[in-house]
LUMSE-191458 format. One record per residue: x, y, z of N, C-alpha, C in turn. Coordinates in steps of 0.1 Angstrom, whole numbers, plus 5000, padded with zeros to 4 digits. Last residue first. Layout:
N
XYZXYZXYZ ...
END
This chain:
344
986834500896987834570899989234530890 985334240895984834350886985934480887 986034050918986534050906986034130888 984834170936986334190939987034160925 981534140931982234250931984234280930 982233860941981633900925982334030920 982933910969983933780960983333810944 980533990976981234100975982734030968 978433800968978533940963980033990961 979333620990979533600976979233690968 978833711015980033711007980233660999 975833751010976733881012978433831013 974533590983974533600997975933691002 972533700958973233610965973833690977 970733920944970133750950971033680955 971834110937971034110950971133930958 972834100914973934060921973234040936 970334180899970734030901971933990911 971034430906970034420909969734260911 973334470889973434480904972034430912 972834430865973634360869973734370885 971034620860970234570862971234430868 972734850861971634870872971334720873 974034820837975134840851974134800866 971834860822972134680821973034700835 969034950822970435020825970934910832 966834930789967534830804969134960808 966135020764965535140775966235070786 967534870746967734960745967235060759 966034580754967434590757968134780755 963234710751963634640763965134650765 963234760725963234820730963534820745 963634460714964234560710964134690718 961034310729962634310732963834380726 959034490715959634460728960834420730 959734360682959834510693959934530706 959334100687960634160686961034280688 957034110700957834090706959234120704 955434140673955234240686956434230693 956333980656956434110653956934180665 955633710653956633750662956633870665 955233680624953933610641954233700653 956733740611955633820614954933800626 958233470616958833600616957833730619 956533320604957033270616957533440627 956633380577955333390583955433360599 959333380568958333450569957233480577 959533020573960233130580959733310574 957132990552957332930566957933030578 958533100531957433100528956833100546 961232930526961233090528959633140534 961832660548961432730536961132860538 964232650575964032620555963432680545 962832730594964532760593965032730580 960432580594960732760599962132790596 960932350587959932430576960532590584 961932220609962532250599961832360588 961232180635961132320630961632360620 961731940636960231960637960332150636 964331880631963631830623961931900628 965232030654965232020640964532040632 964131860678964131970678964432040665 965231600669963531610669963331760665 968131610676967331570661966131600658 967931650698968631760690967831750675 967331450711966531570713966731680703 968431250703967131260696966531380697 971131350713970731370703969531320697 970231300744970631420736970431420721 967731160759968831120750968931290741 965531290780966931290780968031250769 963231540767964331360756965131380763 962531800765962731710777963131530774 962431960743963631940749963731870764 960631930721961531760727962831800735 959232110723958432000732959831900731 959432360712960632320717960232190729 958832470678958332380688959632350693 957932850676959032710676958532610684 955833000688955432920671956432850668 956533300703956133200702955833120683 959033390731958633420718957933280709 959133630758959133470749958533500735 960233930765959033870767959533740757 962334000797962234020783960933890776 963433980819962234070820962334090802 964533760829965533900827964833990821 962233580831963033600842964233720842 961433520803961133630814961233670822 963133370793963333480789962733560796 962333110798962833160812963433290802 961233000774960833010787960833120794 963833000761962933070751961833080765 965132760772965932890773965033020767 964332480779963132650784964232800785 967732330776965732360780965332490787 970132460759969932430768968032430768 970132470726971332500734970532350745 968732650705969032500701970632520709 966532910695967532820709966932670702 966233140674965533010676966932960685 965133490677966033380679965333240679 964533670650964233610658964733480660 966334060652965933900645965333810654 966834280655965334250652965434110645 969234300667969334310653967734280647 969134280694969634440686969334460674 968134020699967634160705967334300691 970433880690969433860682968333960687 972533950708972534040697971534020688 971633820730971333980731971334050718 971833580720970433560724970433740723 974833590718974133520712972533570707 976033670740976033790732975233740720 974233520768975033570763974833660749 972533310795971933430780973333500777 971533030802973233100801972833210789 969732880803969333010806970333140812 970332600827969932660817969632810817 972332340843972032440842971332500827 972232030836972832100850972132230849 971631990809970331960820971631990834 973832030795973631940793972631890807 974832300790974732280802974532120807 976432470763975432360769975932290780 976432820752977132680761976532610766 973932900731974632930738975132790747 973032930699973632820704974132880717 970533010680971433120693971432930701 969933170646970033040658971033110670 967933390637969533380642969033280655 965633510611966133410622967933410625 965933690593964733690600964733560611 968833940586968333730589966833760596 970134150587969434120573968433990574 970934210609970034220606969034240594 973533980607972034000617970934020612 975034160587974234050584973133970592 975234360611974734400592973834290589 977234230624975734300629974934320615 979734170618978634100615976634140617 981134370628981134330617980034260613 980734340654980334460650980234420637 982034100659980434120664979734230661 984534080649983734030645982234070646 985734260671985334290662985034240651 985134060694984834220693985134260679 987433870686985833870688984933970690 989733960654989433930671987533970672 989533700628989433830636989133800650 990233540603990333500616990633670624 987433610580988733550583988833530597 984633640579985933790579987333730581 983433390580982833520573983733600573 984933090584984733230586984333320576 985032810578983832880568983733040577 986932560568987332690578986232770567 985832230572986632330563986232460571 985031950570985732030581986132120575 981831830569982431890562983231990569 980731480577981031620577982131660570 980531230566980431310558980731450565 980931090593981431060584981731210572 978231090610979131200611980431230600 976130910623976930890608977731050607 974330770651974730880638975830880632 973830620671974830580660974530640650 973830800699973030770690974230650682 975230870724973530880722973430840713 977930840719977330770730975830780731 978530990697978830830697977730770709 979431250705977631190705977431060701 981731160714981031190720979431180719 983031120691983131000702982131030713 982931380676982031230672982031120679 984231520694983031550693982231410686 986831390689986231420703984631430704 987731440663987331270671986631280684 988031680659986831640654986631480659 990031700680988731780679987831720672 991831610663991831540676990031600684 992231730639991731600642991631560656 990632060641992031970644990931830644 988132230623988532150631990132070632 987532550612988032410609988832350621 984732730624985932710626986432570617 981832890604982132780612983832730615 978633040597980133020600980632960609 977232960566976632960582978532950582 975632890538976233040540975933050556 975032650530976232650533976632790537 972832410534972532550541974032570544 972232140526972032250522972232400525 971231950547970432050544970432160529 974031920559973031810551971831840543 974532120576975132090558974531980551 972832160593972732230582973132220570 974231920604972431900604972331990589 976432000611976131890605975031890598 975532200630976532230616976432130606 974532090648974032170644974732160627 976931920660975431850656974731970642 978332160669978932050661977631960653 976732250689977032310673977532230665 977032060711975632140703976032170687 979232100719979031960708977831950701 981132380698980832310711979832160704 984132530686983032430688982332400695 983532960685984132820695983532660690 982033080663983433100668984332950675 979433000646980132960659981633000655 976433150632978233140630978633120644 973933220612974233140622975933130620 970833310603972333380606972333250612 968433310574968933210584969933330593 966733440552966433330560966833280577 967333750543967633600545967133510554 966133990545966133920527967133780530 964834250554965234120561965234010547 966634540546965334440541966134290547 966734810572967234710566966234600560 966635020595965934940589966734920574 969335090618968935110607968235020597 971035100652969635040639969235110632 972135220670972435240653972035150645 971435100692971135250690971835290678 972234820690970734840688970034990686 974834860694974434820684973134850682 974634920725975235040714974834950703 973334690734972434780732973234920726 975734470729974234470723973534590725 977034570752977634620736976534580727 975334520769975734670768976334680754 975734220770974634350765974634450764 978334230772977734190759976334250758 978434290805979534390791978834340778 977134090816976834230812977234300802 978833900806977033880802977034020796 980833940830980433920814979733950804 979333980852980234070846980634040831 976233800847977533780852978133900846 972933730852973433800847975233800852 971133550864971333540851972333620840 971733440897971833520884972133520872 970633260923970433210912970533370901 971033020951971133150945971133180932 969332770972969632800954969932950952 969932560998969732690989970032700980 969632281021970032341005969132471000 970132171052969832281043970032331033 970531811053970731971051969932041043 969831601050969731631060970331751066 970431461022968531511029968631561042 972131490995972231591013971031561016 971431370977972431360980972731370996 968331470975968731370974969931320977 969331740967968831700979968931590979 970831720943971431720952970731740964 968831560923969431510927970231570939 967431840924966531670934967531620933 968632020909968532060921967831910929 968831860889969931920895969631940907 966531920882966931760877968131740890 965632160871965032130890965731970887 968932360870967732260864967032230876 969832670881969832540880968732460877 970432890856969432850868969932720871 973833200850972033090847971633060861 976033270863975433330850974033220845 976233220891976433360887976033370871 974733020914974933040902975233150898 975332860940975332990936975432990926 974032690969974732620955974432820944 974432661004973932740993974732700982 973932451031974632461019973932551007 974032411065973532461055974632491044 975632281085973732331087973332401075 977232001077977132131078975732171076 977631741068977931791084977531971085 977731681046976731641053977131691070 980231791034979231861034977831811044 981931601040982231671049981031801048 980631351026980731341041981431481048 981131461004979531421007980031371023 982931530981982931580994981431551005 981831380960983931390963983631450978 979731520953979631370958981131340969 980931740942979731770960980031620962 982131650923982731730934981731720947 980031600907981131480911981931490919 978531810906978131700908979031640917 980731940887980232020895979631940911 980331810862981631810876981631860886 977831630852978531740859979731710868 977931390827978031440839978031530846 976131240800977231400805976531420819 976330920798975531050800976131140802 977430680793976030710780975830850788 979830660813978830560804978230650794 980031000817980530880824979030760816 982131210805981231150798981631030808 982031580821982831470819981831310814 982131930823981431810822981931700820 982832190845982632190833981732010835 983632280869982232320867982332280848 986232250870985432160881983832220879 987632350848987632230847986632120860 984732540840986132550842986332410842 982632830830982532680828984632670828 981233030852981332960838982432830840 980533050886980333130873980133120858 979432950914980032850899979432960894 980432890945980332950939980332940921 978932770980979532700964979432770954 979232791009978432901001979432830983 978332691039979232721027978632751014 978632751074977332741060978532751048 980332581089978732541092977832621081 983632481092982632561085981132541088 985732391106984632461116983632491107 987232271084986532201095985532251105 986732421053987432431067986532361075 986632211020985832271031986332291045 988332081009988532231008987432301014 989931811022988831881022989132021018 993131681009992131761020991231761013 993531470979994131570986993031610999 993131250968994131270978994331320987 991331340946990831290957991931230968 991331640935992531560934992431480946 990931970914990431870924991231730924 990732330920991332210916990632110925 988932630917989432500926990132400916 987832860905989132810908989832700915 985232780901985732770892987932710889 984132760929984032620924985232640910 985032890955984632970939985132850931 983332910985984432820977984332880963 983633051015982633030997984132960995 982033001048982933031036982133021029 981233061084980533081067981633081060 980132981117981433001105980832971088 977833111132978132981128979333041116 978433271166978033291153978533141139 
END
C-alpha cells in the first residue's frame, strides 16, 4: 500500500535551509489549507500578489515530483482555475486532485448564528441604502472605504489604522496603480465602540435589517481561491438584505454550490481584470448607482425579492451541522479525521 501523508499547511513553517516536510516514503500527499496563516497567505512579488501556498509547492517541487498523487484540500473555499492551471504546469507528471469544501468549523458556527438571528427576524422598514462595517482591515476593504469616503458615504464602520498599517495598504495598492490615497480619513468609526465581535454581530443585526444592500468583503484571496463564505454573507441572508460582493471573483455565481440562489442585477464583469485596482474601481463605478442612488437602490432590491426570501428560508431550514458533515465527505479519509480532531 502506498504511504499517504497529510500536511496541514496552516501550521507549517517555511525555512529554505530545512529538510523537506514530505516524508521520503510518501507516495500520496494531502495538503490541507483551512485558514489564512503565514504559509497560506500572500506576498507581493514585483507587481502581483503571490500565494505563499504556491511558493511552498515550488520549494517542494523536487519531492512532490516524485509522488504518485498530490491532493490539494481546501477547507473553506474553492481554488480558482488559474491556480489549478499553474499547479498542473508545475507538476505535469503527477496525478493531481482537488478536494474543496465551502464550510469549515468556524464558518459553520457563523451560519448557525445567522440562523438564530433570522429566527428572530421581525419586519422593519428598509430605509437605508446600504450597510458596511469592517472590523479588521484588508487590502480591498481599505480601497472600498476610501471610495465610499470619496462619494460622501460616512455612515460606515471601520477601525483607525496605525501608521505602519496605513503605509502597508498604500504600498500594496501602489503596486497596481498611481491612485492617490493621501486624503484617506483615518479615523475610528466603530458603530458601538470597541466591543467583542459576537456582541457586535448581534447589536448590528437591526442595522442590517434596515439596509437594502449589504456590502460583503470576505477575506481576499487574490485569484488563488474564491467563495470563502463567512458571517458577512450569512448575516445578509438573515437580515433579508441584498449582498453586493466586493472581494473574490464569482462569489455571487458560486452561491449555488452551497445550495443558495445567486442574485441578479449587479455588474461583476470586471472581476476578470487581473489588475486589482482597475478591477475594484470598475466594479464600484459600474454599480455606483445601485449603491448610492436611492431610486436605483430600491429597484435592484425589489428585483431580487424572490431570491432574498428564498435564501432567507434556506438559511433557516438548513441543518448546518449536517451540511458541514456533507461538505466534509468531499475530503480524503485522513484529512477528514484531522479536521474532526480540531472540532473537539
